Every structure is written in structure tokens, then in C-alpha cells.
N, C-alpha and C positions, 0 to 999 in steps of 0.2 A: 254439382251444380243443378239447379232446378230450372226447367225450361217453363217460363211464365208468360202467359198472354194477357195483357191488360186490355180489356174491352170497355170502351166508353161510347155511349150513345153520341157524344159530343154534338149536342143540339143547342142547349142554353148559352154555352160559351161563345157560340157564333151569332146568336140572335138577341141576347139580352145583355144590356150594358153593366148591369150590377153583377152579373155572373163573370163576364169578361174582364171586369176590373179586379176580381180575385184570382181567376184562372185564365189569363189571356190566352195561352196556348193549349187549354183544355186540362181537365183533371187528370187525364192520362199523361200530361207532360209533367206532372208532379209525381205521379205514382211510379211510373217506369224508372226514372232516374233514381229514385229512393231505393227501389228494389235492385237495380243494377249496383248501386253503391254496396249493397249488402250481399253481393255475390251471386245474384241470380242471372240467368240468360233471358232477357226480356224482349218480347216484341208487342206492338201495339196494333189494335184493330178497332174500327169505329163503325157505326151503323151505316153510313152512306157509301162504304165499300162494296163491291160485289159480294153477294152472300154474306153481307156484314163483316167481311173480313174474316169469317169463321169457315173457311173451306175445309174439306176433308183432310187435305195435307196439313193445314195449320193445326187443327185439332189433334191429329195423329202425332204431331210433334210438341204438344203441349202436355206438360205434367200437371199445371194448376192454372186454372182460368179465374183471373180477378175481375169482377164484374161491377161496373157502375151505370145505373139507368135511373132516370126520374121522369121525364116528360114523354118518352117515346115508347111506352110499353106496348102498345097495339101496333106499332110500326115494325116490330120485330116479327119476321116471318115465321110462321108456325113450322115450317119445314126445318129451319135452322135451330128453333127451340128443340125439336125432336132430336136432332143431330147432337147438340150439346148434351142433352139429357143422356142419350145413348153413350156418349163418351164418359160421362160421370159414372154411370152404372158400371162401365167397363174399368174404372180406376182413375179417371182423371179427377183431381181436385178441383173444388169450386169454392170461391170466397166472394160471396155477394156483399156488397157495402151499402150501408144506410137504406136509402130509398128503393134499393133493389130488392127489397123485401116484397115488392109488389111487381116485380118481373114476371113474365110468363114462365121463364125457367124455374125460379124459386118456387112460385106457386104450384107448378107441376110437380116438382119434387116434394113438396111438403103435403100436397093433397088437400089443402086447407085454404081458407080465404086470405090468410097472412095480413089481415087488417089490424089496425091500431089506432090509438088516439095520438094527436099531435098538435103541438102548438109552436109557430114560428116567431119566437119572441128574443133570440139572441141572449139566453140566460146561461149561467154557468152550470156545466155538467160535471159531476164527480163520478167516475168509473171505478167501481169497486171489485177488487180480484176476489172472487169467492171460491175459486178452485186453483189455489196456487200450485198445485202439483201438476197441472196440465201443461204440456208443452208449449201452448200458446201464451202462457203466463211466464214463460222462462225470462229471468232478468228484470221483471217488472217489480215496482214497489206495491204495497197493499192497496193503493189507490193512486189514481192520477186525475188531473183536472183539465177539461176542455173549457177554455175561457168563454167562448160563445158557441152556443149550440141551438138546434132546433129541438124542442122536447118531443120525444116519443113516450107514450104511456100505455100501460096495460088497461084493457086485456089485448095481448098480442095473439092473434088467432093462428097460431102455429102448433105442431105436435110438441110434446114434451121433449126438450133436448135430451140427446143421449147423455151430454155433460154441458153444464152451464159454467162458463168460465168468468163472465163479468156480469155485473148488475150495475146499472146507472141510476144515480139520484139527480133530480133537478131541483131548482130553486123554488119552483111551485109545489114541491113536495111529492111529486110523482116518482116513481121507480119503474125500470123497465130491463127485461132480460137482453143485455146488450152483446153478449158473446156465446152463441149457441152452436154446440157441435152436433152434427149429424152424420149418419152412414146411410148412403143409398146404393145398393149392389155392392161394388168393390170400392166405390168413391167416397171420399171424405169431404164434407161440406162445414164451412165455418162462417156463420152469419155474424157480421160486425157492424153494430149501430153507428158509432160515431162517424160524422161526416155531413157536408152540406155543401150546396153550390155557391152560396153567397157568404159563407164563413170559411176561413182559411185552415179548416181542421186538418186537412191532410199535408199541411206544412209542418205540424206538430211532430217532433221526432219521436215522441212516445207512441203516437198513433202509427207511424211508419214502423216502428219496431214491432207492434202487435201485428200488423199486416205481414211483415217479414216472418214472424213466428208462425203466423196461420198458413203462409205459403209452404214453409218447411214441414208443418204437421200434416197439411193436406196432401202433400206430394208422396206421403208414406203409405198412402192407399194402394198405390201400384196397380199396374195392369194385370188383370187376370182373364178368365174365361169370359166371353162376351155375355152379359147378364141379360141382354135384351133379345137372344136367340135361343131356339130350342137345341139341345145337344144330345146326340145319341151316346150312350156309354155302354161298355162291355160288361160283362157279368161280374168282373173283379172290381169295377169302379163304385 
């Protein structure tokens, strides 16, 4: 069983009617039960909790951190960003979703602007599986459709993924690298593009299946020597 923490800034659901209509109890209230139903041990943390809910004890007990962020990027304290990144370097998995591409955590891990083109138009998105042998693609067809989506387009200012699992196509003709695998230290990262606060993307069972697969893959990074500290070694090491 994988120990998962679903982190949600949980801002727009409480302040914007159109978001609350789709996710009345928060995006985390959809993601967490979906992962529990698939056999994971899941807790939830939000921005307004002390230390954003990401205390040392919580992170020490987290195999994979699933991350949703959109409006509150600058409200996440740098101390917590550093704490999360250290845990990822040390082997905790990280699954940032959709607009989390612009979170402090993801940008620090990538070392690039992580900028992209976008258009919020509610158009159809077809997600193509371009690496069917990857564990994140387990059980998936060659493609699946998200009925309503915000368009993300290239160029996506991130490093070349270690492996690219999904590519999206949108009705306007744009394409986007929508499922990107990275390794940082001992940690595994899977960025997954589909999702939006005013479209019920996370209610789609296939989207939940991808996140489940991503959690299982990211958890395999495992804890190792702390990658953020110097370590003295003996002559035989």
C-alpha cells in the first residue's frame, strides 16, 4: 500500500462560484477517494493549514505527494518548498497536476521557467499514449478523450523528459507533452497535464487511472541516502 498525500491549495473552490459548482468540497475531495478506492493510504493537506499541512512528520510518512496548485503559487512558503524538494531528492515521489507546472516546487525541481501557451476554451483533448511500455500507461488504450479541457500548447519550457508517456492534441491543432517523467536525486516525478478547476476532468475514470498508475510508479523511487547532505564515506565505498 502506497502512502499518498494529496495537497491542494484549496482556494478557488472556496472563493469562486464556478469552481465550487464543479468541485464543491475541493479538488482533493475527488482525488483522495479515487486513490483510496484503488488501494492507497491517502491523507489530504491544504495551503491554509499550519506549515501548509506538510510538516516534517507528514512528509516522512509520505511515499508520493500529489500536488494541485493554480492561484496561490506565491503564497507557498519557501521553507516548505525547500522541505518538499529535499524529500523528493531523498526518494519521495511527486505527481504535479495541470497548472502545478508553475508551482515553486516544480520550477525549482526543473530549473527552468516551466512556461507554456494556453487557451481556456473548453475544447476536446485527445491524449495519445506514446510510450505504452511505461508503467504509467498500464491498462490504457492508445488514446483517451477529455471532453472539455483548457488548451496547453508548446513550447513547454521544461527539460527534456527522461521518458514521455503522453502527448495531447487539441481541437485548435496544438499539441503538448502531457505526461513527463523525471528523476531528481532518488525521487521520481510525473507531470500530468489534464485537469482544470472549472471542468470535471478529475471525475473521469481514465484520468483517475493515470494518476493511480503515476502514484504506483513514483513510489518505486524509494528512500535512499539523503541527496541534499554531504556524506563522509570510508575507503571501501
